[in-house]
C-alpha positions in Angstrom: 231.1 122.9 27.5 233.7 125.4 28.5 231.9 128.1 26.6 228.6 127.3 28.3 230.3 127.4 31.7 231.8 130.8 31.0 228.4 132.1 29.9 226.7 131.0 33.2 229.6 132.5 35.2 229.4 135.8 33.4 225.6 136.0 33.9 225.9 135.5 37.7 228.6 138.2 37.9 226.2 140.8 36.5 223.5 140.2 39.1 221.3 143.3 39.4 221.3 145.3 42.7 218.6 144.3 45.1 216.3 146.9 46.8 218.3 146.5 50.0 221.5 147.3 48.1 219.9 150.5 46.7 218.8 151.6 50.2 222.2 150.8 51.6 223.9 152.8 48.9 221.7 155.8 49.6 222.7 155.6 53.3 226.4 155.4 52.4 226.0 158.5 50.2 224.3 160.4 53.0 227.0 159.2 55.4 229.7 160.6 53.0 227.9 164.0 53.2 227.8 163.9 57.0 224.0 164.0 56.7 223.0 160.6 58.0 220.4 160.6 60.7 220.5 158.2 63.7 218.3 157.6 66.7 220.0 158.4 70.0 219.1 158.2 73.7 219.9 161.1 76.0 221.9 160.4 79.1 219.6 161.3 82.0 222.4 163.0 83.9 223.1 165.4 81.0 221.9 169.0 81.0 219.2 169.4 78.3 219.9 172.3 75.9 218.3 170.5 73.0 214.7 169.5 73.5 211.6 171.7 72.8 210.4 171.1 76.4 210.6 174.9 77.0 208.6 175.0 80.2 210.1 171.8 81.6 206.5 170.5 82.1 207.6 167.0 81.2 209.4 166.8 84.6 207.1 169.1 86.5 205.5 167.6 89.7 202.5 169.9 89.2 201.9 168.6 85.7 202.3 165.0 86.8 200.0 165.2 89.8 197.2 167.0 87.9 197.6 164.5 85.0 197.4 161.5 87.3 194.3 163.0 88.9 192.6 163.2 85.5 193.5 159.5 84.8 192.5 158.3 88.2 189.3 160.3 88.3 187.7 158.6 85.3 185.2 155.7 85.8 186.8 152.3 85.4 184.4 151.7 82.4 185.8 154.7 80.5 188.0 153.3 77.7 191.6 154.4 77.5 191.9 153.6 73.8 189.9 155.4 71.2 189.1 152.3 69.2 189.1 153.9 65.8 189.1 157.0 63.7 187.0 159.9 65.0 184.5 159.5 62.2 183.8 155.9 63.2 184.3 154.9 66.9 187.1 157.2 68.1 185.2 160.3 69.0 184.1 161.1 72.5 182.4 163.9 74.6 185.7 164.4 76.3 187.5 165.1 73.0 184.8 167.6 71.9 184.8 169.3 75.3 188.6 169.6 75.0 188.3 171.2 71.6 185.9 173.8 73.0 188.2 174.4 76.0 191.3 175.0 73.7 189.3 177.1 71.3 188.1 179.4 74.1 191.6 179.7 75.5 192.9 180.8 72.1 189.9 183.1 71.3 189.0 181.0 68.3 185.5 180.1 67.0 186.3 176.3 66.9 189.2 173.8 67.2 189.8 170.4 65.6 192.1 167.9 67.1 194.8 166.1 65.1 197.2 163.4 66.2 200.3 165.5 65.6 201.5 168.8 64.2 202.7 167.0 61.1 199.2 165.5 60.6 197.6 168.9 61.1 199.8 170.7 58.6 199.5 168.0 56.0 195.7 167.8 56.5 195.2 171.6 56.2 197.6 172.3 53.4 196.5 169.3 51.3 192.8 169.9 51.5 192.1 173.6 52.1 193.7 175.1 48.9 191.2 174.9 46.0 191.9 174.5 42.3 193.0 177.9 41.0 194.3 179.1 44.4 197.7 180.6 44.9 199.9 179.6 47.9 202.6 182.0 49.1 204.9 180.5 51.7 207.9 181.5 53.8 211.0 179.6 52.7 211.6 178.2 56.2 208.1 176.8 57.0 208.0 173.2 58.4 208.5 170.2 56.1 204.9 169.1 57.0 203.5 172.3 55.5 205.5 171.7 52.3 204.3 168.1 52.1 200.7 169.3 52.4 201.2 171.9 49.7 202.7 169.3 47.4 199.6 167.2 47.8 197.2 170.1 47.4 195.1 171.1 44.3 196.4 174.7 44.3 197.3 176.0 40.9 200.6 177.6 42.0 203.0 177.7 44.9 205.5 180.6 45.3 208.1 180.9 48.0 209.2 184.2 49.5 212.4 185.1 51.4 212.2 184.3 55.1 210.3 186.8 57.2 210.5 189.5 54.6 207.4 191.7 54.1 209.2 193.3 51.1 209.7 189.8 49.5 206.1 188.9 50.1 205.1 192.1 48.5 207.3 191.5 45.4 206.1 187.9 44.9 202.4 188.8 45.4 202.7 191.9 43.1 204.3 189.8 40.4 201.5 187.3 40.6 198.9 190.0 40.5 200.5 191.5 37.4 200.2 188.1 35.6 196.6 187.5 36.7 193.9 190.1 37.3 191.6 187.6 39.0 193.8 187.8 42.1 193.0 191.5 42.4 189.3 191.2 41.8 189.0 188.5 44.4 188.0 185.6 42.3 191.2 183.7 43.0 192.3 183.0 46.6 195.7 183.6 48.0 196.9 181.6 51.0 199.9 183.0 53.0 201.6 180.3 55.0 204.0 181.3 57.8 205.1 180.2 61.3 205.0 182.6 64.2 208.2 181.3 65.9 210.7 179.5 63.7 212.3 176.4 65.1 215.9 176.8 63.8 216.7 180.5 64.3 214.1 181.1 66.9 213.0 184.3 65.3 209.4 185.7 65.4 207.7 186.4 62.1 206.6 190.0 61.3 203.0 189.0 61.1 201.5 192.6 61.4 203.7 193.7 58.5 202.6 190.8 56.4 199.0 191.7 57.1 199.7 195.3 55.9 201.1 194.0 52.6 198.1 191.7 52.0 195.6 194.5 52.9 197.2 196.8 50.5 197.5 194.4 47.5 194.4 192.4 48.1 191.5 194.8 48.7 188.9 192.2 48.0 189.8 190.3 51.2 190.8 187.1 49.3 194.1 186.7 51.3 194.0 184.0 53.9 196.7 183.5 56.6 197.6 180.1 57.8 200.1 180.3 60.7 201.8 177.5 62.5 202.3 178.4 66.2 204.1 175.1 67.2 207.1 176.6 68.9 205.3 179.6 70.3 202.6 177.7 72.1 203.0 178.0 75.9 206.0 180.4 75.6 204.7 183.6 73.9 201.5 185.6 74.2 199.0 186.0 77.1 199.3 182.9 79.3 201.3 181.2 76.5 198.5 181.5 73.9 201.0 182.4 71.1 202.3 185.2 69.0 199.1 185.9 67.2 197.2 186.6 70.4 200.1 188.6 71.7 199.6 190.8 68.6 195.9 190.8 68.9 195.4 189.7 65.3 193.6 186.4 65.8 190.6 187.6 63.8 192.8 188.0 60.8 194.1 184.5 60.8 192.1 182.0 58.7 193.8 179.0 60.4 196.1 178.7 63.4 197.9 175.4 64.2 199.0 174.8 67.9 200.9 171.7 68.8 201.3 170.1 72.1 204.5 168.0 71.9 206.9 170.9 72.7 206.2 173.3 75.6 203.1 171.5 76.7 204.7 168.1 77.3 201.9 166.3 75.5 201.0 164.9 72.0 198.8 166.1 69.2 197.7 169.4 67.7 194.7 171.6 67.3 193.6 173.5 64.2 191.9 176.7 65.1 189.4 177.9 62.5 185.8 178.9 61.7 183.0 176.3 62.0 182.7 175.9 58.2 186.4 175.2 57.8 186.3 172.7 60.7 183.5 170.8 59.1 185.3 170.9 55.7 188.5 169.4 57.3 186.4 166.6 58.9 185.2 165.7 55.5 188.4 166.2 53.4 191.5 166.1 55.6 192.8 162.6 55.0 195.3 162.7 57.9 192.3 163.1 60.2 189.8 160.8 58.4 192.1 157.7 58.0 193.9 157.5 61.3 193.0 156.2 64.8 192.1 159.0 67.1 194.1 159.9 70.2 193.2 157.8 73.2 192.1 159.2 76.6 195.6 159.4 78.2 196.7 161.7 75.4 193.6 163.9 75.7 194.0 164.1 79.4 197.6 165.2 79.0 196.5 168.0 76.7 193.7 169.0 79.1 196.3 169.1 82.0 198.6 171.4 80.1 195.9 173.8 79.1 194.5 173.9 82.6 197.9 174.9 83.9 198.1 177.6 81.2 194.6 178.9 81.8 195.0 179.1 85.6 198.3 181.0 85.3 200.3 178.3 87.0 202.9 178.3 84.2 203.6 182.1 84.4 206.4 181.6 86.8 208.0 179.1 84.4 207.7 181.5 81.5 209.3 184.2 83.6 212.1 181.8 84.5 212.7 181.0 80.9 213.0 184.7 80.1 215.5 185.2 83.0 217.7 182.4 81.6 217.4 183.7 78.0 218.9 187.0 79.2 221.6 185.2 81.1 222.7 183.1 78.1 222.5 186.0 75.7 224.8 188.0 78.0 227.2 185.1 78.4 227.4 184.4 74.7 228.0 188.1 74.0 231.1 187.8 76.2 232.8 185.0 74.2 236.3 185.7 72.9 236.3 184.8 69.2 239.4 184.8 67.2 239.0 186.2 63.7 240.3 183.0 62.2 237.3 181.0 63.5 233.9 181.1 61.8 231.4 181.6 64.6 228.3 183.7 65.0 225.3 183.8 67.4 221.8 184.4 66.0 219.2 185.1 68.5 215.8 186.8 68.7 215.7 188.7 72.1 212.9 186.9 73.8 213.2 183.5 72.1 214.4 180.3 74.0 216.1 179.2 70.8 219.7 180.2 70.0 221.5 179.4 66.8 225.3 179.1 66.9 226.6 179.3 63.3 229.9 177.6 62.7 231.6 175.8 59.8 232.1 172.8 62.2 228.8 172.3 64.0 229.4 168.5 64.6 232.7 169.1 66.4 231.2 171.9 68.6 228.2 169.7 69.4 230.4 166.8 70.3 232.6 168.9 72.5 229.5 170.0 74.4 228.0 166.5 74.7 231.3 165.2 75.9 231.1 167.5 78.9 227.5 166.7 79.7 225.6 169.4 77.8 223.2 168.1 75.2 223.0 170.3 72.1 222.5 169.2 68.5 224.3 170.0 65.2 221.7 170.9 62.6 222.8 169.9 59.1 221.3 169.7 55.6 218.9 168.5 54.4 217.1 169.7 57.5 218.3 173.2 56.7 219.7 174.7 53.5 223.3 174.2 52.6 225.5 176.9 54.1 223.3 177.5 57.2 224.7 174.7 59.4 224.6 175.5 63.1 224.4 174.2 66.6 220.9 174.7 68.1 220.6 175.6 71.7 217.2 175.6 73.5 216.6 176.9 77.0 214.1 175.4 79.5 212.6 176.6 82.7 214.4 173.7 84.4 217.9 174.8 83.3 220.1 176.7 85.8 222.6 179.6 85.5 225.3 177.2 86.5 224.5 174.9 83.6 224.5 177.8 81.2 227.8 179.0 82.5 229.3 175.5 82.1 227.9 175.3 78.5 229.4 178.7 77.6 232.8 177.7 79.2 232.8 174.6 77.0 232.0 176.7 73.9 234.8 179.1 74.8 237.2 176.2 75.3 236.3 174.8 71.9 236.7 178.2 70.2 240.2 178.5 71.8 241.1 175.0 70.6 239.8 175.6 67.1 241.8 178.9 66.9 245.0 177.2 68.1 244.5 174.4 65.6 244.0 176.8 62.7 247.0 178.9 63.7 249.2 175.7 64.0 248.2 174.7 60.4 249.2 178.1 59.1 
């Protein structure tokens, strides 16, 4: 009897972990690495130096008034919801007209609407590469592009050092040496980059990349896929992006423009040729198997592009550049003790600043405590050793807010220096 009791007790003590236990353990491990993500709500009174609302359109009266006019100007019988995927009941003349309008603005043959930049990148990268194709991608491309590549049928994927034409050349030359079919044009090479990178705010050397591809792939079997998410509305003629600023739109096989950043909207467009558009309609699962955007979202995109096309956002873009110069100058005047690890990375005309420090969470907390919203960016979002505080400027920021932010950073630097010296 006693023996049987002990056996039952022993069995219960070795109860296997439940799924919830496993999930909780994973979160505890991430917490221990200071990498656990959480949802937060921004205080409305704080100064925004974090969001991607570069033109401050989300709080613009001009945007709001034009948007409401679109909504109120539609017949009462016009449905606000799409009612299904675009291949079934979710398409509309309004959506197709919007695609033509955006394509014309970006000097592209056609455009195809997706529900988000993530959906667009996953749809493109999972379906476009064919069996046997080679994908070459910048090491810092968006996670959505990586996910799409993982799902693709491409034979090989090779990463090259961030924004390095020399690295692209080396990787491509090595692949050519292994496989002559790349040189003779019977095997496609897709080059995947962004125009403006979201963490460092640097602009890709797209023209130099084109030169490398032209030299090594004389049979024109190199195809560029460029994500313009963070450049849309900020760079190029009327905010059309880096590619159009460089005048190389005809060399891009696919461009992806998203609307949830500077355009204060939701969704994305894939700019491409008509054959590619039709192929995506047939094979991009993130388009086929999702409910299409409803009319309020389409009207918001239309509103943003009307403001861009009419030139009404030019003063906002000019204002952003003024603030960029001001912050750049103020950060250059920081007094940094040699004992403190701190470095500013910034591309001259970019609204994104990267403050590299070994204690990004502490710096971000110091700024937030004084009313300036910035974010510490940590692994796994970025590689180990590249931790930073990300600062974004917006047309709605002021010089006074920038001065206050820089004073807070200087105070934190002084305190970190004093703390380190005290420990020594």
